[in-house]
MOPAC internal coordinates of N, CA, C and O (Angstrom, degrees):
PM7 1SCF
backbone

  N    0.0000 0     0.00 0     0.00 0    0    0    0
  C    1.4444 1     0.00 0     0.00 0    1    0    0
  C    1.5286 1   110.63 1     0.00 0    2    1    0
  O    1.2310 1   120.52 1   144.03 1    3    2    1
  N    1.3224 1   116.62 1   -35.97 1    3    2    1
  C    1.4627 1   119.86 1   177.91 1    5    3    2
  C    1.5220 1   110.53 1   -66.42 1    6    5    3
  O    1.2310 1   120.32 1   145.02 1    7    6    5
  N    1.3250 1   116.98 1   -34.98 1    7    6    5
  C    1.4560 1   120.29 1   177.02 1    9    7    6
  C    1.5262 1   110.90 1   -67.90 1   10    9    7
  O    1.2310 1   120.38 1   144.46 1   11   10    9
  N    1.3240 1   116.88 1   -35.54 1   11   10    9
  C    1.4596 1   120.75 1   175.70 1   13   11   10
  C    1.5275 1   109.91 1   -63.60 1   14   13   11
  O    1.2310 1   120.33 1   135.44 1   15   14   13
  N    1.3258 1   116.98 1   -44.56 1   15   14   13
  C    1.4719 1   120.92 1   177.25 1   17   15   14
  C    1.5221 1   110.60 1   -60.14 1   18   17   15
  O    1.2310 1   120.80 1   138.55 1   19   18   17
  N    1.3197 1   116.07 1   -41.45 1   19   18   17
  C    1.4567 1   121.08 1   178.86 1   21   19   18
  C    1.5244 1   110.23 1   -61.25 1   22   21   19
  O    1.2310 1   120.74 1   134.19 1   23   22   21
  N    1.3044 1   116.19 1   -45.81 1   23   22   21
  C    1.4636 1   120.85 1  -179.51 1   25   23   22
  C    1.5295 1   111.07 1   -63.15 1   26   25   23
  O    1.2310 1   120.52 1   139.95 1   27   26   25
  N    1.3124 1   116.61 1   -40.05 1   27   26   25
  C    1.4674 1   120.93 1   178.37 1   29   27   26
  C    1.5282 1   110.76 1   -64.93 1   30   29   27
  O    1.2310 1   120.35 1   137.43 1   31   30   29
  N    1.3262 1   116.94 1   -42.57 1   31   30   29
  C    1.4635 1   120.38 1  -178.34 1   33   31   30
  C    1.5254 1   111.85 1   -70.20 1   34   33   31
  O    1.2310 1   120.42 1   155.39 1   35   34   33
  N    1.3358 1   116.81 1   -24.61 1   35   34   33
  C    1.4571 1   119.69 1   179.44 1   37   35   34
  C    1.5232 1   112.79 1   -90.73 1   38   37   35
  O    1.2310 1   119.79 1   141.43 1   39   38   37
  N    1.3361 1   118.01 1   -38.57 1   39   38   37
  C    1.4585 1   120.03 1  -172.95 1   41   39   38
  C    1.5196 1   114.06 1  -132.71 1   42   41   39
  O    1.2310 1   120.14 1   141.37 1   43   42   41
  N    1.3098 1   117.33 1   -38.63 1   43   42   41
  C    1.4558 1   121.97 1  -168.19 1   45   43   42
  C    1.5157 1   115.79 1   -67.24 1   46   45   43
  O    1.2310 1   119.67 1   149.86 1   47   46   45
  N    1.3154 1   118.24 1   -30.14 1   47   46   45
  C    1.4612 1   121.06 1  -176.63 1   49   47   46
  C    1.5201 1   112.51 1   -92.50 1   50   49   47
  O    1.2310 1   120.40 1  -173.60 1   51   50   49
  N    1.3143 1   116.85 1     6.40 1   51   50   49
  C    1.4626 1   121.44 1  -176.55 1   53   51   50
  C    1.5336 1   110.48 1   -66.05 1   54   53   51
  O    1.2310 1   121.05 1   -51.29 1   55   54   53
  N    1.3116 1   115.59 1   128.71 1   55   54   53
  C    1.4521 1   121.62 1   175.98 1   57   55   54
  C    1.5117 1   115.00 1    76.64 1   58   57   55
  O    1.2310 1   119.68 1  -172.01 1   59   58   57
  N    1.3099 1   118.22 1     7.99 1   59   58   57
  C    1.4599 1   120.70 1  -179.59 1   61   59   58
  C    1.5223 1   110.14 1   -92.14 1   62   61   59
  O    1.2310 1   121.46 1   -31.09 1   63   62   61
  N    1.3159 1   114.81 1   148.91 1   63   62   61
  C    1.4634 1   121.07 1   178.55 1   65   63   62
  C    1.5269 1   109.53 1   -71.27 1   66   65   63
  O    1.2310 1   121.37 1   -16.94 1   67   66   65
  N    1.3138 1   114.99 1   163.06 1   67   66   65
  C    1.4647 1   120.81 1  -177.44 1   69   67   66
  C    1.5298 1   111.59 1   -59.50 1   70   69   67
  O    1.2310 1   120.25 1   141.41 1   71   70   69
  N    1.3257 1   117.12 1   -38.59 1   71   70   69
  C    1.4633 1   120.61 1   179.12 1   73   71   70
  C    1.5291 1   111.31 1   -65.31 1   74   73   71
  O    1.2310 1   120.48 1   139.95 1   75   74   73
  N    1.3246 1   116.69 1   -40.05 1   75   74   73
  C    1.4591 1   120.56 1   179.18 1   77   75   74
  C    1.5208 1   111.25 1   -67.01 1   78   77   75
  O    1.2310 1   120.77 1   140.65 1   79   78   77
  N    1.3270 1   116.14 1   -39.35 1   79   78   77
  C    1.4700 1   120.86 1   177.81 1   81   79   78
  C    1.5208 1   109.53 1   -63.13 1   82   81   79
  O    1.2310 1   120.43 1   133.83 1   83   82   81
  N    1.3211 1   116.79 1   -46.17 1   83   82   81
  C    1.4553 1   121.57 1  -179.47 1   85   83   82
  C    1.5267 1   110.60 1   -62.14 1   86   85   83
  O    1.2310 1   120.28 1   139.06 1   87   86   85
  N    1.3170 1   117.07 1   -40.94 1   87   86   85
  C    1.4602 1   121.44 1   179.11 1   89   87   86
  C    1.5320 1   110.85 1   -64.93 1   90   89   87
  O    1.2310 1   120.44 1   137.75 1   91   90   89
  N    1.3196 1   116.77 1   -42.25 1   91   90   89
  C    1.4696 1   121.63 1   179.50 1   93   91   90
  C    1.5312 1   110.42 1   -63.55 1   94   93   91
  O    1.2310 1   120.61 1   135.26 1   95   94   93
  N    1.3359 1   116.45 1   -44.74 1   95   94   93
  C    1.4639 1   120.09 1   179.58 1   97   95   94
  C    1.5295 1   111.20 1   -66.59 1   98   97   95
  O    1.2310 1   120.22 1   144.15 1   99   98   97
  N    1.3318 1   117.19 1   -35.85 1   99   98   97
  C    1.4677 1   120.29 1   175.80 1  101   99   98
  C    1.5264 1   111.00 1   -62.80 1  102  101   99
  O    1.2310 1   120.69 1   141.96 1  103  102  101
  N    1.3238 1   116.28 1   -38.04 1  103  102  101
  C    1.4581 1   121.02 1   177.80 1  105  103  102
  C    1.5257 1   110.51 1   -64.48 1  106  105  103
  O    1.2310 1   120.69 1   137.60 1  107  106  105
  N    1.3263 1   116.29 1   -42.40 1  107  106  105
  C    1.4689 1   120.47 1   178.23 1  109  107  106
  C    1.5287 1   110.13 1   -62.98 1  110  109  107
  O    1.2310 1   120.28 1   137.30 1  111  110  109
  N    1.3226 1   117.06 1   -42.70 1  111  110  109
  C    1.4688 1   121.00 1   178.80 1  113  111  110
  C    1.5292 1   110.06 1   -65.00 1  114  113  111
  O    1.2310 1   120.24 1   143.98 1  115  114  113
  N    1.3243 1   117.15 1   -36.02 1  115  114  113
  C    1.4639 1   120.49 1   176.23 1  117  115  114
  C    1.5247 1   111.40 1   -60.11 1  118  117  115
  O    1.2310 1   120.34 1   137.93 1  119  118  117
  N    1.3250 1   116.96 1   -42.07 1  119  118  117
  C    1.4640 1   120.50 1   175.45 1  121  119  118
  C    1.5257 1   111.35 1   -67.27 1  122  121  119
  O    1.2310 1   121.09 1   143.09 1  123  122  121
  N    1.3331 1   115.52 1   -36.91 1  123  122  121
  C    1.4621 1   120.87 1   179.75 1  125  123  122
  C    1.5319 1   110.79 1   -60.84 1  126  125  123
  O    1.2310 1   120.59 1   144.39 1  127  126  125
  N    1.3217 1   116.48 1   -35.61 1  127  126  125
  C    1.4728 1   120.44 1   179.65 1  129  127  126
  C    1.5247 1   111.58 1   -62.15 1  130  129  127
  O    1.2310 1   120.57 1   151.22 1  131  130  129
  N    1.3230 1   116.52 1   -28.78 1  131  130  129
  C    1.4696 1   121.11 1  -177.68 1  133  131  130
  C    1.5264 1   112.87 1   -84.33 1  134  133  131
  O    1.2310 1   119.98 1   169.44 1  135  134  133
  N    1.3154 1   117.65 1   -10.56 1  135  134  133
  C    1.4679 1   120.82 1  -177.77 1  137  135  134
  C    1.5237 1   111.61 1   -71.44 1  138  137  135
  O    1.2310 1   121.17 1   -38.23 1  139  138  137
  N    1.3110 1   115.37 1   141.77 1  139  138  137
  C    1.4625 1   120.18 1   173.30 1  141  139  138
  C    1.5217 1   110.37 1   -93.88 1  142  141  139
  O    1.2310 1   119.99 1   152.16 1  143  142  141
  N    1.3299 1   117.62 1   -27.84 1  143  142  141
  C    1.4565 1   122.02 1  -179.58 1  145  143  142
  C    1.5201 1   111.47 1  -101.48 1  146  145  143
  O    1.2310 1   120.66 1  -120.12 1  147  146  145
  N    1.3102 1   116.34 1    59.88 1  147  146  145
  C    1.4717 1   120.41 1  -178.09 1  149  147  146
  C    1.5184 1   112.25 1   -61.44 1  150  149  147
  O    1.2310 1   120.47 1   143.40 1  151  150  149
  N    1.3143 1   116.71 1   -36.60 1  151  150  149
  C    1.4603 1   119.60 1  -178.94 1  153  151  150
  C    1.5265 1   111.32 1   -65.00 1  154  153  151
  O    1.2310 1   120.33 1   144.77 1  155  154  153
  N    1.3194 1   116.98 1   -35.23 1  155  154  153
  C    1.4636 1   120.79 1   177.15 1  157  155  154
  C    1.5234 1   109.68 1   -66.71 1  158  157  155
  O    1.2310 1   120.55 1   137.47 1  159  158  157
  N    1.3312 1   116.56 1   -42.53 1  159  158  157
  C    1.4573 1   120.72 1   177.13 1  161  159  158
  C    1.5225 1   110.59 1   -60.85 1  162  161  159
  O    1.2310 1   120.34 1   135.26 1  163  162  161
  N    1.3264 1   116.95 1   -44.74 1  163  162  161
  C    1.4645 1   120.68 1  -177.44 1  165  163  162
  C    1.5281 1   110.98 1   -63.01 1  166  165  163
  O    1.2310 1   119.81 1   139.88 1  167  166  165
  N    1.3249 1   117.96 1   -40.12 1  167  166  165
  C    1.4698 1   120.84 1   177.81 1  169  167  166
  C    1.5316 1   110.83 1   -63.94 1  170  169  167
  O    1.2310 1   120.86 1   135.45 1  171  170  169
  N    1.3284 1   115.96 1   -44.55 1  171  170  169
  C    1.4643 1   119.71 1  -179.86 1  173  171  170
  C    1.5278 1   110.44 1   -67.74 1  174  173  171
  O    1.2310 1   120.04 1   139.90 1  175  174  173
  N    1.3241 1   117.54 1   -40.10 1  175  174  173
  C    1.4634 1   120.92 1   179.36 1  177  175  174
  C    1.5207 1   110.18 1   -64.81 1  178  177  175
  O    1.2310 1   120.78 1   139.02 1  179  178  177
  N    1.3231 1   116.12 1   -40.98 1  179  178  177
  C    1.4696 1   120.60 1   178.20 1  181  179  178
  C    1.5265 1   111.09 1   -60.31 1  182  181  179
  O    1.2310 1   120.42 1   137.06 1  183  182  181
  N    1.3085 1   116.80 1   -42.94 1  183  182  181
  C    1.4644 1   121.48 1   179.22 1  185  183  182
  C    1.5279 1   110.90 1   -64.27 1  186  185  183
  O    1.2310 1   120.51 1   134.49 1  187  186  185
  N    1.3257 1   116.63 1   -45.51 1  187  186  185
  C    1.4639 1   120.80 1  -179.91 1  189  187  186
  C    1.5271 1   111.00 1   -65.66 1  190  189  187
  O    1.2310 1   120.08 1   140.40 1  191  190  189
  N    1.3244 1   117.45 1   -39.60 1  191  190  189
  C    1.4689 1   121.18 1   178.10 1  193  191  190
  C    1.5228 1   110.43 1   -63.54 1  194  193  191
  O    1.2310 1   120.61 1   137.22 1  195  194  193
  N    1.3213 1   116.43 1   -42.78 1  195  194  193
  C    1.4628 1   119.85 1   178.84 1  197  195  194
  C    1.5289 1   110.54 1   -59.92 1  198  197  195
  O    1.2310 1   120.58 1   137.54 1  199  198  197
  N    1.3246 1   116.50 1   -42.46 1  199  198  197
  C    1.4640 1   119.80 1   177.44 1  201  199  198
  C    1.5249 1   111.49 1   -62.99 1  202  201  199
  O    1.2310 1   120.10 1   136.95 1  203  202  201
  N    1.3281 1   117.42 1   -43.05 1  203  202  201
  C    1.4650 1   120.50 1   179.28 1  205  203  202
  C    1.5207 1   111.31 1   -63.69 1  206  205  203
  O    1.2310 1   120.37 1   138.20 1  207  206  205
  N    1.3163 1   116.89 1   -41.80 1  207  206  205
  C    1.4627 1   120.10 1  -178.03 1  209  207  206
  C    1.5262 1   111.47 1   -69.57 1  210  209  207
  O    1.2310 1   120.19 1   136.21 1  211  210  209
  N    1.3064 1   117.25 1   -43.79 1  211  210  209
  C    1.4627 1   120.23 1  -177.97 1  213  211  210
  C    1.5253 1   112.09 1   -70.50 1  214  213  211
  O    1.2310 1   120.31 1   143.85 1  215  214  213
  N    1.3205 1   117.02 1   -36.15 1  215  214  213
  C    1.4640 1   120.96 1  -179.31 1  217  215  214
  C    1.5243 1   113.18 1   -91.49 1  218  217  215
  O    1.2310 1   120.90 1   177.43 1  219  218  217
  N    1.3195 1   115.89 1    -2.57 1  219  218  217
  C    1.4724 1   123.07 1  -179.73 1  221  219  218
  C    1.5252 1   111.87 1    53.37 1  222  221  219
  O    1.2310 1   120.91 1  -131.56 1  223  222  221
  N    1.3292 1   115.86 1    48.44 1  223  222  221
  C    1.4567 1   121.31 1   179.85 1  225  223  222
  C    1.5193 1   112.93 1  -104.55 1  226  225  223
  O    1.2310 1   120.12 1  -179.40 1  227  226  225
  N    1.3185 1   117.38 1     0.60 1  227  226  225
  C    1.4561 1   120.52 1   179.19 1  229  227  226
  C    1.5238 1   110.06 1   -74.99 1  230  229  227
  O    1.2310 1   120.79 1   -37.69 1  231  230  229
  N    1.3268 1   116.10 1   142.31 1  231  230  229
  C    1.4628 1   120.18 1   179.76 1  233  231  230
  C    1.5185 1   112.19 1   -69.94 1  234  233  231
  O    1.2310 1   120.78 1   138.27 1  235  234  233
  N    1.3296 1   116.12 1   -41.73 1  235  234  233
  C    1.4538 1   119.29 1  -173.21 1  237  235  234
  C    1.5235 1   110.78 1  -151.42 1  238  237  235
  O    1.2310 1   121.02 1   -48.08 1  239  238  237
  N    1.3011 1   115.65 1   131.92 1  239  238  237
  C    1.4628 1   119.77 1   176.17 1  241  239  238
  C    1.5214 1   110.75 1   -68.31 1  242  241  239
  O    1.2310 1   120.89 1   148.89 1  243  242  241
  N    1.3271 1   115.91 1   -31.11 1  243  242  241
  C    1.4645 1   120.22 1   178.77 1  245  243  242
  C    1.5235 1   110.39 1   -63.44 1  246  245  243
  O    1.2310 1   120.61 1   138.03 1  247  246  245
  N    1.3379 1   116.43 1   -41.97 1  247  246  245
  C    1.4621 1   120.15 1   178.25 1  249  247  246
  C    1.5231 1   110.84 1   -64.96 1  250  249  247
  O    1.2310 1   120.56 1   140.37 1  251  250  249
  N    1.3176 1   116.54 1   -39.63 1  251  250  249
  C    1.4728 1   120.62 1   177.75 1  253  251  250
  C    1.5258 1   110.11 1   -62.65 1  254  253  251
  O    1.2310 1   120.56 1   134.59 1  255  254  253
  N    1.3221 1   116.53 1   -45.41 1  255  254  253
  C    1.4569 1   120.38 1  -179.42 1  257  255  254
  C    1.5232 1   111.63 1   -66.15 1  258  257  255
  O    1.2310 1   120.46 1   143.97 1  259  258  257
  N    1.3239 1   116.72 1   -36.03 1  259  258  257
  C    1.4602 1   120.92 1   177.71 1  261  259  258
  C    1.5248 1   110.41 1   -63.63 1  262  261  259
  O    1.2310 1   120.41 1   136.99 1  263  262  261
  N    1.3203 1   116.82 1   -43.01 1  263  262  261
  C    1.4745 1   120.81 1   177.89 1  265  263  262
  C    1.5177 1   110.50 1   -63.91 1  266  265  263
  O    1.2310 1   120.19 1   138.87 1  267  266  265
  N    1.3258 1   117.25 1   -41.13 1  267  266  265
  C    1.4615 1   120.84 1   178.61 1  269  267  266
  C    1.5236 1   110.64 1   -63.45 1  270  269  267
  O    1.2310 1   120.17 1   139.03 1  271  270  269
  N    1.3219 1   117.28 1   -40.97 1  271  270  269
  C    1.4670 1   120.60 1   177.80 1  273  271  270
  C    1.5203 1   110.88 1   -62.26 1  274  273  271
  O    1.2310 1   120.56 1   137.63 1  275  274  273
  N    1.3153 1   116.53 1   -42.37 1  275  274  273
  C    1.4638 1   120.25 1   179.79 1  277  275  274
  C    1.5293 1   111.01 1   -66.03 1  278  277  275
  O    1.2310 1   120.15 1   141.13 1  279  278  277
  N    1.3234 1   117.31 1   -38.87 1  279  278  277
  C    1.4564 1   120.19 1   176.21 1  281  279  278
  C    1.5275 1   111.22 1   -67.16 1  282  281  279
  O    1.2310 1   120.81 1   144.21 1  283  282  281
  N    1.3240 1   116.06 1   -35.79 1  283  282  281
  C    1.4614 1   120.43 1   179.51 1  285  283  282
  C    1.5213 1   110.90 1   -64.37 1  286  285  283
  O    1.2310 1   120.44 1   140.55 1  287  286  285
  N    1.3292 1   116.76 1   -39.45 1  287  286  285
  C    1.4655 1   120.86 1   177.74 1  289  287  286
  C    1.5242 1   110.05 1   -65.22 1  290  289  287
  O    1.2310 1   120.80 1   139.72 1  291  290  289
  N    1.3205 1   116.07 1   -40.28 1  291  290  289
  C    1.4668 1   120.92 1  -176.17 1  293  291  290
  C    1.5214 1   112.72 1   -75.71 1  294  293  291
  O    1.2310 1   119.91 1   138.75 1  295  294  293
  N    1.3483 1   117.78 1   -41.25 1  295  294  293
  C    1.4693 1   121.37 1  -172.42 1  297  295  294
  C    1.5188 1   113.98 1  -104.77 1  298  297  295
  O    1.2310 1   120.21 1   154.55 1  299  298  297
  N    1.3061 1   117.20 1   -25.45 1  299  298  297
  C    1.4540 1   120.48 1  -174.26 1  301  299  298
  C    1.5163 1   111.24 1   106.85 1  302  301  299
  O    1.2310 1   121.25 1   -22.90 1  303  302  301
  N    1.3093 1   115.22 1   157.10 1  303  302  301
  C    1.4663 1   121.06 1  -174.70 1  305  303  302
  C    1.5210 1   112.69 1   -68.76 1  306  305  303
  O    1.2310 1   119.81 1   149.08 1  307  306  305
  N    1.3227 1   117.96 1   -30.92 1  307  306  305
  C    1.4627 1   119.05 1  -177.63 1  309  307  306
  C    1.5209 1   111.77 1   -70.30 1  310  309  307
  O    1.2310 1   120.28 1   143.58 1  311  310  309
  N    1.3101 1   117.06 1   -36.42 1  311  310  309
  C    1.4628 1   120.84 1  -179.92 1  313  311  310
  C    1.5213 1   111.33 1   -69.02 1  314  313  311
  O    1.2310 1   120.64 1   142.76 1  315  314  313
  N    1.3282 1   116.39 1   -37.24 1  315  314  313
  C    1.4595 1   121.80 1  -174.91 1  317  315  314
  C    1.5364 1   111.13 1   -95.67 1  318  317  315
  O    1.2310 1   119.88 1  -179.32 1  319  318  317
  N    1.3076 1   117.83 1     0.68 1  319  318  317
  C    1.4573 1   121.93 1  -176.13 1  321  319  318
  C    1.5129 1   114.52 1   -56.76 1  322  321  319
  O    1.2310 1   120.08 1   138.52 1  323  322  321
  N    1.3188 1   117.45 1   -41.48 1  323  322  321
  C    1.4615 1   121.23 1  -178.57 1  325  323  322
  C    1.5351 1   110.65 1   -65.98 1  326  325  323
  O    1.2310 1   120.88 1   140.21 1  327  326  325
  N    1.3237 1   115.93 1   -39.79 1  327  326  325
  C    1.4634 1   120.55 1   179.76 1  329  327  326
  C    1.5222 1   110.25 1   -66.91 1  330  329  327
  O    1.2310 1   120.38 1   136.40 1  331  330  329
  N    1.3379 1   116.89 1   -43.60 1  331  330  329
  C    1.4694 1   119.24 1   178.97 1  333  331  330
  C    1.5141 1   111.29 1   -64.25 1  334  333  331
  O    1.2310 1   120.31 1   144.14 1  335  334  333
  N    1.3240 1   117.02 1   -35.86 1  335  334  333
  C    1.4579 1   120.31 1   178.90 1  337  335  334
  C    1.5266 1   110.76 1   -66.40 1  338  337  335
  O    1.2310 1   120.11 1   145.66 1  339  338  337
  N    1.3308 1   117.39 1   -34.34 1  339  338  337
  C    1.4639 1   119.99 1   176.93 1  341  339  338
  C    1.5264 1   110.48 1   -62.02 1  342  341  339
  O    1.2310 1   120.27 1   137.83 1  343  342  341
  N    1.3187 1   117.09 1   -42.17 1  343  342  341
  C    1.4684 1   120.71 1   179.16 1  345  343  342
  C    1.5324 1   110.30 1   -64.13 1  346  345  343
  O    1.2310 1   120.56 1   137.12 1  347  346  345
  N    1.3288 1   116.54 1   -42.88 1  347  346  345
  C    1.4657 1   120.47 1   179.18 1  349  347  346
  C    1.5286 1   111.06 1   -63.42 1  350  349  347
  O    1.2310 1   120.66 1   139.75 1  351  350  349
  N    1.3216 1   116.34 1   -40.25 1  351  350  349
  C    1.4685 1   120.60 1   179.53 1  353  351  350
  C    1.5247 1   111.72 1   -63.79 1  354  353  351
  O    1.2310 1   120.24 1   139.15 1  355  354  353
  N    1.3126 1   117.15 1   -40.85 1  355  354  353
  C    1.4658 1   120.95 1   178.79 1  357  355  354
  C    1.5273 1   110.16 1   -65.00 1  358  357  355
  O    1.2310 1   120.33 1   137.45 1  359  358  357
  N    1.3297 1   116.98 1   -42.55 1  359  358  357
  C    1.4669 1   120.44 1   178.72 1  361  359  358
  C    1.5246 1   110.51 1   -63.75 1  362  361  359
  O    1.2310 1   120.21 1   136.91 1  363  362  361
  N    1.3217 1   117.21 1   -43.09 1  363  362  361
  C    1.4555 1   121.30 1   178.42 1  365  363  362
  C    1.5244 1   110.68 1   -63.22 1  366  365  363
  O    1.2310 1   120.66 1   138.91 1  367  366  365
  N    1.3162 1   116.35 1   -41.09 1  367  366  365
  C    1.4557 1   120.88 1   178.15 1  369  367  366
  C    1.5290 1   111.67 1   -60.86 1  370  369  367
  O    1.2310 1   120.53 1   138.54 1  371  370  369
  N    1.3361 1   116.59 1   -41.46 1  371  370  369
  C    1.4656 1   120.46 1   178.79 1  373  371  370
  C    1.5374 1   111.36 1   -63.88 1  374  373  371
  O    1.2310 1   120.57 1   140.01 1  375  374  373
  N    1.3332 1   116.52 1   -39.99 1  375  374  373
  C    1.4590 1   120.87 1   178.83 1  377  375  374
  C    1.5267 1   110.23 1   -64.96 1  378  377  375
  O    1.2310 1   120.70 1   133.92 1  379  378  377
  N    1.3186 1   116.26 1   -46.08 1  379  378  377
  C    1.4683 1   120.08 1  -179.11 1  381  379  378
  C    1.5131 1   110.94 1   -63.92 1  382  381  379
  O    1.2310 1   119.74 1   139.08 1  383  382  381
  N    1.3428 1   118.09 1   -40.92 1  383  382  381
  C    1.4627 1   121.13 1   179.52 1  385  383  382
  C    1.5219 1   111.77 1   -66.93 1  386  385  383
  O    1.2310 1   120.40 1   143.63 1  387  386  385
  N    1.3339 1   116.83 1   -36.37 1  387  386  385
  C    1.4779 1   118.49 1   178.49 1  389  387  386
  C    1.5285 1   111.29 1   -69.85 1  390  389  387
  O    1.2310 1   119.97 1   146.25 1  391  390  389
  N    1.3369 1   117.67 1   -33.75 1  391  390  389
  C    1.4598 1   121.12 1   177.54 1  393  391  390
  C    1.5264 1   110.88 1   -72.17 1  394  393  391
  O    1.2310 1   120.63 1   147.68 1  395  394  393
  N    1.3039 1   116.40 1   -32.32 1  395  394  393
  C    1.4543 1   121.30 1  -179.36 1  397  395  394
  C    1.5298 1   109.28 1   -68.94 1  398  397  395
  O    1.2310 1   120.10 1   180.00 1  399  398  397

């Protein structure tokens, strides 16, 4: 399921309207609610997100942040804290590189 999310964030959501993206992410979260191994999903999602951020293969940072917000609502801020910090670090890195 984490690989499916990765594929959607890299290719699947391309050219879709904001409502369609939100609906797709809601569907993914609906499946996430049914998982018994949420911690396994979170580890795999974290790894895939790190690859997308470092390789700059994500379609949209807004879509990534929206997914993180939805996961935060479902799992809690402590579980998703590491993922949110990765997004903040990438944004900070971009600011520092542009100033440099």
